[in-house]
RODO-408398 format. One line per field, with one value per residue (C-alpha): residue number from 1; residue in three letters; x, y, z. Coordinates in nm, 2 decimals, always signed. Each point is the difference from the previous one (the first is absolute). Layout:
# RODO-408398
num <- c(NUM, ...)
residuo <- c(ALA, ...)
X <- c(X, ...)
Y <- c(Y, ...)
Z <- c(Z, ...)
//
This chain:
# RODO-408398
num <- c(1, 2, 3, 4, 5, 6, 7, 8, 9, 10, 11, 12, 13, 14, 15, 16, 17, 18, 19, 20, 21, 22, 23, 24, 25, 26, 27, 28, 29, 30, 31, 32, 33, 34, 35, 36, 37, 38, 39, 40, 41, 42, 43, 44, 45, 46, 47, 48, 49, 50, 51, 52, 53, 54, 55, 56, 57, 58, 59, 60, 61, 62, 63, 64, 65, 66, 67, 68, 69, 70, 71, 72, 73, 74, 75, 76, 77, 78, 79, 80, 81, 82, 83, 84, 85, 86, 87, 88, 89, 90, 91, 92, 93, 94, 95, 96, 97, 98, 99, 100, 101, 102, 103, 104, 105, 106, 107, 108, 109, 110, 111, 112, 113, 114, 115, 116, 117, 118, 119, 120, 121, 122, 123, 124, 125, 126, 127, 128, 129, 130, 131, 132, 133, 134, 135, 136, 137, 138, 139, 140, 141, 142, 143, 144, 145, 146, 147, 148, 149, 150, 151, 152, 153, 154, 155, 156, 157, 158, 159, 160, 161, 162, 163, 164, 165, 166, 167, 168, 169, 170, 171, 172, 173, 174, 175, 176, 177, 178, 179, 180, 181, 182, 183, 184, 185, 186, 187, 188, 189, 190, 191, 192, 193, 194, 195, 196, 197, 198, 199, 200, 201, 202, 203, 204, 205, 206, 207, 208, 209, 210, 211, 212, 213, 214, 215, 216, 217, 218, 219, 220, 221, 222, 223, 224, 225, 226, 227, 228, 229, 230, 231, 232, 233, 234, 235, 236, 237, 238, 239, 240, 241, 242, 243, 244, 245, 246, 247, 248, 249, 250, 251, 252, 253, 254, 255, 256, 257, 258, 259, 260, 261, 262, 263, 264, 265, 266, 267, 268, 269, 270, 271, 272, 273, 274, 275, 276, 277, 278, 279, 280, 281, 282, 283, 284, 285, 286, 287, 288, 289, 290, 291, 292, 293, 294, 295, 296, 297, 298, 299, 300, 301, 302, 303, 304, 305, 306, 307, 308, 309, 310, 311, 312, 313, 314, 315, 316, 317, 318, 319, 320, 321, 322, 323, 324, 325, 326, 327, 328, 329, 330, 331, 332, 333, 334, 335, 336, 337, 338, 339, 340, 341, 342, 343, 344, 345, 346, 347, 348, 349, 350, 351, 352, 353, 354, 355, 356, 357, 358, 359, 360, 361, 362, 363, 364, 365, 366, 367, 368, 369, 370, 371, 372, 373, 374, 375, 376, 377, 378, 379, 380, 381, 382, 383, 384, 385, 386, 387, 388, 389, 390, 391, 392, 393, 394, 395, 396, 397, 398, 399, 400, 401, 402, 403, 404, 405, 406, 407, 408, 409, 410, 411, 412, 413, 414, 415, 416, 417, 418, 419, 420, 421, 422, 423, 424, 425, 426, 427, 428, 429, 430, 431, 432, 433, 434, 435, 436, 437, 438, 439, 440, 441, 442, 443, 444, 445, 446, 447, 448, 449, 450, 451, 452, 453, 454, 455, 456, 457, 458, 459, 460, 461, 462, 463)
residuo <- c(MET, SER, GLY, LYS, ILE, LEU, ILE, ALA, ASP, GLU, LEU, ALA, THR, ASN, ARG, ILE, VAL, LEU, LYS, VAL, LYS, LEU, SER, ALA, ALA, PHE, TYR, THR, THR, VAL, GLN, ALA, SER, THR, THR, ASN, GLU, THR, VAL, GLN, MET, ALA, ALA, GLN, GLU, GLN, PRO, ASP, LEU, ILE, LEU, ILE, SER, ALA, GLY, LEU, GLN, ILE, GLU, ASN, TYR, THR, ALA, PHE, VAL, GLN, THR, LEU, HIS, ALA, ALA, GLN, PRO, GLY, ARG, ALA, VAL, PRO, VAL, VAL, PHE, LEU, ILE, PRO, GLU, GLU, SER, PRO, LYS, VAL, ARG, LEU, ALA, ALA, LEU, GLN, ALA, GLY, ALA, ASN, ASP, VAL, ILE, CYS, LYS, PRO, LEU, GLU, GLY, PRO, LEU, PHE, LEU, ALA, LYS, LEU, ARG, ASN, LEU, MET, ARG, GLN, SER, GLN, GLN, ASP, SER, ASP, LEU, ARG, GLU, HIS, ALA, GLU, THR, ALA, GLU, ALA, LEU, GLY, LEU, ALA, GLU, ASP, PRO, ALA, GLN, PHE, THR, ARG, PRO, ALA, ARG, ILE, ALA, ILE, PHE, ASP, SER, ASP, ARG, THR, LYS, ALA, CYS, ILE, LEU, LYS, SER, GLY, LEU, ALA, GLY, LEU, CYS, GLY, HIS, ASN, ILE, THR, ALA, MET, ASP, ILE, GLU, THR, ILE, ASP, THR, LEU, ALA, GLN, THR, PRO, HIS, GLN, ILE, ASP, VAL, VAL, LEU, VAL, CYS, LEU, SER, GLY, SER, PRO, GLU, GLU, ASP, GLY, LEU, ARG, LEU, ILE, ALA, ASP, LEU, ARG, ALA, ALA, PRO, GLN, THR, ARG, HIS, ALA, ARG, LEU, ILE, ALA, THR, LEU, ASP, GLU, PRO, PHE, GLN, ARG, HIS, ALA, GLY, THR, ILE, LEU, ASP, LEU, GLY, ALA, ASN, ASP, VAL, VAL, PRO, ASN, GLY, VAL, ASN, LEU, ARG, GLU, LEU, SER, LEU, ARG, LEU, LEU, MET, GLN, LEU, HIS, GLN, LYS, THR, THR, ASN, ASP, ARG, MET, ARG, LYS, ARG, LEU, ASN, ASN, GLY, LEU, GLN, ALA, ALA, ALA, ILE, ASP, PRO, LEU, THR, GLY, LEU, TYR, ASN, ARG, ARG, TYR, ALA, PHE, SER, CYS, ALA, SER, LYS, MET, ILE, ARG, LYS, ALA, ARG, GLN, ASP, ARG, LYS, THR, LEU, ALA, VAL, MET, VAL, ALA, ASP, ILE, ASP, PHE, PHE, LYS, SER, VAL, ASN, ASP, THR, TYR, GLY, HIS, GLY, VAL, GLY, ASP, ILE, ALA, LEU, SER, VAL, THR, SER, ARG, ARG, LEU, LYS, GLU, ALA, LEU, GLN, PRO, ASP, ASP, LEU, ILE, ALA, ARG, ILE, GLY, GLY, GLU, GLU, PHE, LEU, ILE, ILE, LEU, ASN, ASP, THR, ASP, ALA, MET, SER, SER, ARG, ARG, MET, ALA, SER, ARG, LEU, CYS, HIS, LEU, ILE, ARG, LYS, ASN, PRO, ILE, PRO, VAL, LYS, GLY, LEU, SER, GLU, THR, ILE, ARG, LEU, THR, ILE, SER, ILE, GLY, VAL, SER, LEU, PHE, VAL, PRO, GLY, HIS, PRO, GLU, THR, ASP, VAL, SER, ALA, ASP, ALA, LEU, ILE, GLY, GLN, ALA, ASP, LYS, ALA, LEU, TYR, ARG, SER, LYS, SER, GLY, GLY, ARG, ASP, THR, VAL, THR, VAL, THR, THR, ARG, SER, ALA, ALA)
X <- c(+1.10, +0.13, -0.08, -0.16, -0.34, -0.17, -0.36, -0.19, -0.41, -0.14, -0.14, +0.28, -0.17, +0.07, +0.32, +0.04, -0.20, +0.25, +0.33, -0.07, -0.09, +0.32, +0.21, -0.07, +0.11, +0.31, -0.03, +0.09, -0.28, -0.03, -0.32, -0.18, -0.33, -0.10, +0.11, +0.30, +0.14, -0.01, +0.22, +0.21, +0.09, +0.06, +0.26, +0.17, -0.05, +0.06, -0.27, +0.00, -0.39, -0.26, -0.33, -0.28, -0.37, -0.32, -0.03, +0.26, -0.16, +0.13, -0.12, +0.12, +0.20, +0.20, +0.17, +0.05, +0.18, +0.16, +0.14, +0.13, +0.19, +0.16, +0.08, +0.25, +0.14, +0.19, -0.17, -0.34, -0.18, -0.32, -0.33, -0.27, -0.32, -0.27, -0.31, -0.29, -0.23, -0.04, -0.08, +0.15, -0.06, +0.30, +0.19, -0.01, +0.12, +0.26, +0.15, -0.07, +0.20, +0.31, -0.05, +0.19, -0.27, -0.35, -0.12, -0.27, -0.06, -0.09, +0.40, +0.06, +0.36, +0.15, -0.10, +0.05, +0.35, +0.04, -0.13, +0.25, +0.33, -0.09, -0.03, +0.34, +0.18, -0.07, +0.10, +0.35, -0.01, -0.04, +0.23, +0.29, -0.06, -0.03, +0.27, +0.26, -0.17, +0.10, +0.31, +0.15, -0.17, +0.18, +0.30, -0.01, -0.04, -0.41, -0.15, -0.41, -0.10, -0.31, -0.29, -0.29, -0.27, -0.24, -0.31, +0.05, -0.09, -0.23, -0.07, -0.36, +0.01, -0.27, -0.12, -0.34, +0.12, -0.35, +0.02, +0.36, -0.11, -0.25, +0.19, +0.23, -0.32, -0.07, +0.39, +0.09, -0.17, +0.15, +0.37, +0.04, +0.28, +0.04, -0.19, -0.02, -0.26, +0.12, -0.06, +0.22, +0.03, +0.18, +0.24, +0.30, -0.06, +0.20, +0.29, -0.06, -0.05, +0.25, -0.06, +0.02, -0.34, -0.06, -0.27, -0.15, -0.37, -0.05, -0.32, -0.06, -0.26, -0.14, +0.32, +0.18, +0.12, +0.34, +0.01, -0.10, +0.29, +0.22, -0.09, +0.12, +0.34, +0.02, -0.11, +0.26, +0.33, -0.12, +0.20, -0.26, -0.15, +0.26, +0.03, -0.40, -0.20, -0.26, -0.30, -0.29, -0.34, -0.15, -0.29, -0.08, +0.19, +0.29, -0.05, +0.17, +0.28, +0.06, +0.28, +0.14, -0.07, +0.20, +0.33, -0.01, +0.04, -0.31, +0.02, -0.37, -0.30, -0.37, -0.34, -0.14, -0.31, +0.21, -0.12, +0.09, +0.18, +0.14, +0.16, +0.11, +0.18, +0.19, +0.12, +0.11, +0.19, +0.15, +0.13, +0.11, +0.24, +0.06, +0.11, +0.20, +0.21, +0.04, +0.17, +0.23, +0.09, +0.08, +0.23, +0.17, +0.10, +0.10, +0.20, +0.12, +0.06, +0.15, +0.29, +0.12, -0.04, +0.27, -0.18, +0.18, +0.04, -0.33, +0.27, +0.07, +0.20, +0.32, -0.14, -0.30, +0.23, +0.26, -0.26, -0.17, +0.31, +0.04, -0.38, +0.10, +0.29, -0.16, -0.27, +0.21, +0.21, -0.23, -0.16, +0.34, -0.01, +0.31, +0.01, +0.15, +0.06, +0.15, +0.05, -0.01, +0.17, -0.07, +0.36, +0.08, -0.30, +0.19, +0.04, -0.33, -0.06, +0.23, -0.09, -0.32, -0.10, -0.24, -0.27, +0.11, +0.14, -0.29, -0.13, +0.26, -0.03, -0.36, +0.02, +0.29, -0.17, -0.37, +0.19, +0.21, -0.35, -0.17, +0.27, -0.04, -0.25, -0.25, +0.10, +0.35, +0.17, +0.12, +0.04, +0.21, +0.26, +0.27, -0.04, +0.06, +0.00, -0.21, -0.10, -0.11, -0.09, -0.07, -0.21, +0.05, +0.31, +0.34, +0.32, -0.08, -0.35, +0.11, +0.29, -0.23, -0.24, +0.29, +0.08, -0.35, -0.03, +0.34, -0.13, -0.30, +0.11, +0.29, -0.21, -0.35, +0.21, -0.28, -0.18, -0.09, -0.21, +0.19, +0.30, +0.13, +0.16, -0.11, +0.23, +0.20, +0.08, +0.17, -0.01, +0.23, -0.10, +0.15, -0.17, +0.02, -0.17, -0.16, +0.06, -0.21, +0.25, +0.34, +0.24, +0.10, -0.33, -0.26, +0.05, -0.19, -0.19, +0.27, +0.28, -0.15, -0.09, +0.38, +0.14, -0.22, +0.15, +0.36, -0.13, -0.11, +0.31, +0.18, -0.26, +0.09, +0.38, -0.02, -0.17, -0.37, -0.31, +0.09, -0.08, +0.18, -0.13, +0.14, -0.04, +0.30, -0.09, -0.02, +0.13)
Y <- c(+15.80, -0.36, -0.20, -0.36, -0.02, -0.29, -0.05, -0.18, -0.14, -0.30, +0.00, -0.07, +0.19, +0.33, -0.12, +0.01, +0.31, +0.22, -0.18, +0.14, +0.36, -0.03, -0.12, +0.26, +0.22, -0.14, -0.20, -0.30, -0.21, -0.32, -0.20, -0.16, -0.14, -0.06, +0.21, -0.26, +0.02, +0.41, -0.05, -0.19, +0.13, +0.35, -0.15, -0.21, +0.32, +0.28, +0.20, +0.42, -0.04, -0.26, +0.07, -0.20, -0.07, -0.03, -0.32, -0.16, -0.18, +0.27, -0.11, +0.30, +0.28, +0.10, -0.29, -0.03, +0.32, -0.06, -0.29, +0.04, +0.32, -0.27, -0.23, +0.33, +0.09, +0.37, +0.06, +0.20, -0.17, +0.18, -0.18, +0.05, -0.11, -0.03, -0.01, -0.07, +0.35, +0.29, -0.13, +0.21, -0.30, -0.21, +0.35, +0.03, -0.31, -0.02, +0.38, -0.06, -0.39, +0.15, +0.07, +0.27, +0.01, -0.10, +0.00, -0.06, -0.23, +0.11, +0.08, +0.29, -0.02, +0.30, +0.08, -0.39, +0.05, +0.32, -0.12, -0.34, +0.25, +0.28, -0.30, -0.16, +0.37, +0.04, -0.31, +0.01, +0.38, -0.15, -0.30, +0.24, +0.22, -0.29, -0.19, +0.36, -0.01, -0.28, -0.07, +0.34, -0.18, -0.30, +0.19, +0.18, +0.30, +0.06, -0.12, +0.08, +0.23, +0.00, +0.06, +0.27, -0.01, +0.31, +0.06, +0.00, +0.31, -0.07, +0.31, -0.04, +0.22, +0.09, +0.24, +0.05, +0.09, -0.12, -0.33, -0.03, +0.05, -0.26, -0.28, +0.18, -0.05, -0.37, -0.11, +0.16, -0.22, -0.31, +0.09, +0.18, +0.24, +0.40, +0.02, +0.33, +0.15, +0.26, +0.02, +0.02, +0.30, +0.01, -0.23, +0.24, +0.04, -0.36, +0.22, +0.17, -0.31, -0.02, -0.39, -0.27, -0.17, -0.34, -0.12, +0.24, -0.09, +0.19, -0.01, +0.10, +0.11, +0.27, +0.15, -0.01, -0.36, +0.16, +0.20, -0.28, -0.20, +0.26, +0.04, -0.37, +0.08, +0.31, -0.18, -0.33, +0.31, +0.25, -0.01, -0.04, -0.28, -0.22, -0.23, -0.02, -0.26, +0.13, -0.17, +0.16, -0.05, +0.04, +0.17, -0.06, +0.08, -0.04, -0.32, -0.11, +0.11, -0.20, -0.15, +0.28, +0.18, -0.31, -0.01, +0.42, -0.14, -0.05, -0.26, -0.15, +0.06, -0.04, +0.17, +0.30, -0.07, -0.39, -0.14, +0.19, -0.28, -0.15, +0.38, +0.02, -0.38, +0.13, +0.31, -0.18, -0.26, +0.31, +0.11, -0.36, +0.04, +0.32, -0.01, -0.31, +0.19, +0.28, -0.26, -0.15, +0.33, +0.10, -0.28, +0.06, +0.36, -0.08, -0.26, +0.22, +0.26, -0.23, -0.10, +0.35, +0.11, -0.06, -0.16, +0.14, +0.36, +0.05, +0.15, -0.17, -0.26, -0.04, -0.15, +0.22, +0.36, -0.15, -0.06, +0.35, +0.18, -0.12, +0.13, +0.32, +0.07, -0.06, +0.26, +0.24, -0.04, +0.06, +0.29, +0.15, +0.05, -0.13, -0.26, -0.05, -0.32, -0.06, -0.33, +0.13, -0.29, +0.03, +0.04, -0.26, -0.20, -0.31, +0.13, +0.06, -0.34, -0.09, +0.20, -0.04, -0.28, -0.06, +0.07, +0.37, +0.01, -0.10, +0.28, +0.27, -0.10, +0.06, +0.31, +0.18, -0.20, +0.18, +0.34, -0.02, -0.01, +0.20, +0.32, -0.10, +0.09, -0.27, -0.03, -0.06, -0.34, -0.20, -0.32, -0.24, -0.19, -0.14, -0.09, +0.36, +0.19, +0.16, +0.11, +0.40, +0.15, +0.34, +0.09, +0.36, +0.09, +0.17, -0.05, +0.27, -0.08, -0.36, +0.03, +0.27, -0.30, -0.25, +0.24, +0.03, -0.36, -0.03, +0.26, -0.15, -0.33, +0.18, +0.19, -0.22, -0.28, -0.31, -0.09, -0.38, -0.15, -0.15, +0.20, +0.27, +0.17, +0.08, -0.14, +0.23, -0.03, +0.17, -0.06, +0.06, +0.07, -0.02, +0.13, +0.02, +0.20, -0.07, +0.26, -0.05, +0.00, +0.07, -0.29, -0.07, -0.08, -0.07, -0.31, -0.35, -0.03, -0.26, +0.26, +0.28, -0.19, -0.13, +0.32, +0.11, -0.29, +0.07, +0.37, -0.17, -0.14, +0.28, +0.17, -0.31, +0.03, +0.34, -0.01, -0.07, +0.17, +0.21, +0.03, -0.01, +0.06, -0.10, +0.11, -0.21, -0.36, -0.30, -0.21)
Z <- c(+3.71, -0.01, +0.34, +0.08, +0.08, +0.19, -0.15, +0.32, -0.18, +0.00, -0.33, -0.28, -0.25, +0.19, +0.08, -0.37, -0.08, +0.29, -0.11, -0.34, +0.03, +0.26, -0.26, -0.23, +0.25, +0.03, +0.34, +0.06, +0.20, +0.20, +0.12, +0.28, +0.04, +0.35, +0.33, +0.11, -0.33, -0.01, +0.34, -0.18, -0.30, +0.19, +0.23, -0.31, -0.26, +0.19, -0.22, -0.05, +0.05, +0.10, -0.21, +0.19, -0.18, +0.22, -0.16, +0.19, +0.35, +0.25, +0.40, +0.14, -0.23, +0.31, +0.13, -0.39, -0.05, +0.27, -0.10, -0.30, +0.13, +0.22, -0.27, -0.13, +0.25, +0.00, -0.30, -0.04, -0.26, -0.18, +0.06, -0.21, -0.03, -0.31, +0.08, -0.24, +0.03, +0.24, +0.33, +0.28, +0.30, -0.23, -0.04, +0.38, +0.06, -0.24, +0.10, +0.41, -0.11, -0.11, -0.36, -0.18, -0.21, -0.13, -0.41, -0.14, -0.29, -0.29, +0.01, -0.22, -0.14, +0.03, +0.34, +0.11, -0.08, +0.10, +0.38, -0.02, -0.13, +0.25, +0.31, -0.16, -0.03, +0.37, +0.15, -0.19, +0.13, +0.37, -0.02, -0.14, +0.29, +0.28, -0.14, +0.02, +0.33, +0.15, -0.20, +0.22, +0.30, -0.08, -0.01, +0.36, -0.21, +0.15, +0.27, +0.00, +0.26, +0.18, -0.18, +0.11, -0.15, -0.10, -0.15, -0.37, -0.22, -0.27, -0.28, -0.24, -0.27, -0.22, -0.25, +0.25, +0.38, +0.06, -0.10, +0.14, +0.34, -0.01, -0.13, +0.33, +0.23, -0.13, +0.02, +0.35, +0.17, -0.20, -0.01, +0.35, -0.15, -0.05, -0.36, -0.20, -0.24, -0.27, -0.32, -0.34, +0.02, +0.31, -0.07, -0.04, +0.36, +0.07, -0.07, +0.33, +0.24, +0.26, -0.01, -0.27, -0.12, +0.06, -0.23, -0.28, -0.14, -0.31, -0.12, -0.38, -0.16, -0.19, -0.09, -0.29, -0.08, -0.07, +0.32, +0.21, -0.15, +0.05, +0.35, +0.06, -0.14, +0.20, +0.34, -0.07, -0.11, +0.33, +0.30, +0.22, -0.14, -0.20, +0.27, +0.07, -0.08, -0.29, -0.08, -0.28, +0.00, -0.33, -0.16, -0.40, -0.26, +0.22, +0.08, -0.38, +0.13, +0.33, -0.16, -0.09, +0.40, +0.08, -0.21, +0.11, +0.33, +0.20, +0.19, -0.03, -0.17, +0.08, -0.13, +0.13, +0.22, +0.15, +0.31, +0.30, +0.19, -0.31, -0.03, +0.34, -0.05, -0.29, +0.21, +0.27, -0.23, -0.20, +0.37, +0.11, -0.29, +0.06, +0.34, -0.11, -0.22, +0.23, +0.25, -0.27, -0.14, +0.38, +0.05, -0.29, +0.05, +0.33, -0.14, -0.27, +0.28, +0.21, -0.26, +0.00, +0.36, +0.24, +0.31, +0.29, -0.15, -0.23, -0.22, -0.39, -0.02, -0.22, -0.26, -0.05, +0.04, -0.24, -0.28, +0.10, -0.03, -0.34, -0.07, +0.15, -0.16, -0.33, +0.05, +0.11, -0.31, -0.23, +0.21, +0.00, +0.35, +0.27, +0.27, +0.34, +0.11, +0.32, +0.20, +0.37, +0.32, +0.37, +0.14, +0.28, -0.02, +0.10, +0.35, +0.06, -0.07, +0.21, +0.25, +0.08, -0.23, -0.32, +0.11, +0.08, -0.29, -0.22, +0.17, -0.09, -0.40, +0.07, +0.14, -0.22, -0.33, +0.10, +0.07, -0.31, -0.19, +0.11, -0.05, -0.43, -0.23, -0.06, -0.38, +0.12, +0.05, +0.33, +0.03, +0.24, -0.16, +0.18, +0.40, +0.12, -0.31, -0.24, -0.36, -0.07, -0.30, +0.00, -0.35, -0.17, +0.24, -0.06, +0.18, +0.25, +0.07, +0.09, +0.18, +0.21, +0.02, +0.11, +0.27, +0.08, +0.08, +0.15, +0.29, +0.01, +0.13, +0.22, +0.17, +0.11, +0.19, +0.02, +0.34, +0.07, +0.23, +0.24, -0.07, +0.27, -0.24, -0.31, -0.39, -0.14, -0.42, -0.26, -0.38, -0.29, -0.38, -0.31, -0.28, -0.35, -0.25, -0.36, -0.21, -0.40, -0.26, +0.20, -0.09, +0.34, +0.20, -0.29, +0.08, +0.19, +0.27, +0.12, -0.08, +0.17, +0.27, +0.01, +0.00, +0.28, +0.21, -0.11, +0.18, +0.31, +0.02, +0.03, +0.23, +0.25, -0.05, +0.04, +0.39, -0.07, +0.12, -0.37, -0.39, -0.29, -0.35, -0.35, -0.35, -0.10, -0.21, +0.23, -0.30)
//
C-alpha cells in the first residue's frame, strides 16, 4: 500500500531508521525535526499519516494534535505516537490528546506496518465517504438532519463469559454506554439482535488460533456487525497474529490485560469514528434518496422511474413473465390550479399520488413523470388483470373526492390511463422500456380523446 508519511523526530538517526523501514514497504516519507516544522510540513505536504516520536519536544499534546489537524482542513489524517517503552501514563496522555494510536518501541516490523496500513486504509475509506456525502449535500440533494445522541451498543465477547462480565463491570463506569457481555459460543445470537452493534470488543485467548481468526472475519461480514468498529484484545499466541487480525478487518488490537482506562479511551475513539461515519452515511443515503424522489408527492421521479423500468423489463424477460406498463394522467388538472390556486392543486396532487400508491403492491412501481402524469408498472400481470387494476384506480379516484381545509367543497378528480403489455418473446411487445412507455402514452391519448376517466389497453408495438 503506497502513501506519504510524515516522520517527526529531533534525532536524524531515528528519522533515517524509520525512513528505511517505511521505504522498504513502498511508502514515501517526508521529515521534520521540530514541532513547528512538523506543522508546516503537514500543511505543505498533506501526508496520509503523521508519525511522531516521543523524542520530539511537545509542551501540550492536545494542542499539538489539534494544530496538526487544523493544518489539513477537511482531512482526518491519522496521528501516531512512538514511545520508547511501555508507559501507561504517556500512552494515556497521547490517546487523550487525540492520537489515533500509540506504538511502543522496539518496533515489530510486520505489526508496525500492519497498524500503519490499517490506519491509512480506514482514513481513506472515511475520506471517500465524507467526500460522497458532502458532494450530495453540495448539490442540494441532502439536508443534514438534527442528530439524536443515544447510548451506544457495545458487545464484549470472550470464551469465558465470567471474564467478559468482569470486563463489562470495569468499563461500565468509564464508558457510560450499553454494554453486553457474551461468550464466544453464543455469537450466532447476533443474527437475532434487533439493533446493530456499534462497537465489538473480542477477547481472543485459549481457543484455537484459526478459530479466532475466522471469528474476526465472520464479525466483519455479519449484517449486525458489518459497520461496527471492532477491537480485539489478544493473549498469547494471538499476539503474533495481530497484523493478520488488522488485515482481516479489526480496527484496533491491544494486548489482553491492557489498562482499563486506555481500553475505554480506545473504545470511545472507535465509537466517535463510528458515529461520524454513520452520520456521513445517512447524509449520503438522504442525498441518493433525494436524487430519486419527487419532493411534492414522495413518489419516484422521472429519471429514476425510467432507469427502474428498464431493470424491471430485463428481469421480466429473464423470468419469462408478463409485465404491464401504465401511463396515467389527471383529467382537467389545469382547471383545479386555475380555480383554487396552485396550493390546493399541490394538495390534490399529493393526495392522488398517495391513493394510487396505496392501491398497488409493494413490488410495483409508481412514479411522477410529469406535472400530473404518472408511470405505473405492474409485475407479473396479464392483459385482463392489468385492465382490471387500471379500472380500479380510475374508480378509486372518481369515487373519493379530496377534502381541502378552508374549502367548503371537495375537489373531484378523474384519471385516464393507457396500458401497454410486455410479453417475453412476443414480436410486438418484447421491446425496450422507452418503446413500452411510448406505447402506453399513445394508449393514454386514446383514453383522453375517448372521453377521459377511462382505460385503453394496447398490445400493438409503438414502433
